[in-house]
C-alpha positions, -999 to 999 in steps of 0.1 A, spaced: 0 0 0 13 34 -9 14 61 18 2 96 10 25 125 15 19 162 13 34 175 -20 62 200 -19 53 236 -26 57 247 -63 71 277 -81 42 296 -97 48 311 -132 28 329 -158 31 336 -195 17 369 -205 13 383 -240 -3 415 -253 -2 437 -284 6 465 -259 42 461 -246 38 484 -216 4 471 -206 21 438 -196 37 456 -167 3 468 -154 -9 432 -155 22 420 -136 13 445 -108 -22 430 -107 -7 395 -105 16 405 -77 -15 415 -57 -27 379 -62 5 359 -58 30 382 -40 63 396 -54 76 386 -88 112 373 -85 120 370 -123 108 386 -155 120 372 -189 136 394 -215 111 408 -240 99 381 -263 74 378 -291 45 354 -293 51 344 -329 47 307 -333 11 310 -343 -13 338 -353 -41 321 -335 -48 352 -313 -41 379 -340 -78 384 -350 -88 390 -313 -57 408 -300 -39 423 -329 -3 418 -340 26 417 -331 21 402 -296 47 411 -270 55 384 -244 70 380 -209 73 350 -187 73 357 -149 78 337 -117 67 345 -82 90 345 -52 66 328 -27 62 290 -30 26 278 -32 8 245 -28 2 228 -62 -36 230 -57 -33 268 -58 -31 264 -96 -69 261 -99 -77 294 -81 -48 311 -99 -63 302 -133 -97 314 -122 -81 347 -110 -61 352 -142 -93 346 -162 -109 374 -142 -79 397 -148 -83 390 -185 -121 398 -183 -116 430 -164 -93 443 -191 -114 436 -221 -118 463 -247 -149 460 -270 -152 424 -259 -116 415 -269 -87 406 -247 -58 430 -243 -38 403 -225 -36 365 -224 -23 350 -191 -13 314 -188 -5 304 -153 14 273 -143 41 260 -120 75 244 -119 87 216 -97 119 196 -98 102 171 -121 78 190 -144 62 222 -157 25 222 -155 1 248 -172 -35 254 -162 -62 254 -189 -99 253 -192 -97 230 -223 -99 192 -219 -77 170 -240 -63 134 -238 -32 144 -219 -48 168 -195 -60 159 -160 -91 175 -145 -84 193 -113 -116 211 -103 -139 241 -111 -135 235 -149 -96 236 -147 -73 210 -161 -35 204 -156 -15 202 -188 18 184 -184 39 206 -207 75 197 -199 93 170 -179 128 171 -164 150 144 -177 188 140 -183 196 175 -169 170 196 -187 133 201 -193 121 181 -223 90 187 -244 64 160 -250 46 153 -282 18 177 -273 39 205 -259 32 238 -275 60 248 -300 69 279 -281 74 260 -248 95 234 -267 118 261 -280 154 256 -266 157 293 -256 125 291 -236 135 258 -220 167 275 -210 147 300 -190 126 272 -174 158 253 -164 171 285 -147 138 288 -128 140 252 -118 174 258 -104 161 288 -85 132 266 -72 156 238 -61 179 264 -43 150 279 -24 136 245 -15 170 235 0 170 267 20 134 260 32 143 224 41 175 233 60 171 231 97 173 264 115 209 267 125 201 293 152 178 268 169 205 241 167 230 264 184 206 271 212 199 234 217 236 225 218 242 252 245 213 238 265 229 203 264 263 217 276 248 236 305 
């Protein structure tokens, strides 16, 4: 019989793209109100692997990836997706989105994105939200899967996610390390 364990906290991330380059920063501020401080923002990128969103949002689409400083439980992904949907809705102009926000998280083993769309490789979580296993970590790097979106499979994007994974691992080690101050006090008590 397998024993259940509480999962490790995860590193929350978001992809944001908009035809308005500066508008992305306004949205990042709104996301910080929901998730706490951002600890990393990607260089300016373009969302250019598909023109799927061009009719609704315009062209070109400016893109940033961000990550948040504070670790979160993995189940936070559901409420985060619902919250980012609301942020998109609150910023509509004439019924069209000014920003697309795709939240997800990174662990040592994987990168997960949240979506409202069902598909064969997506697992239902709750409240209409599915988990999309987008990248897996194997042989020293994140690796795409047959269904991974082309932009997430791009080596330059994977490089960023590998860096975020390293940041996540480092912060996890710091969280898991026993408090050295407490150990010093205990050793003094033993000697007295």
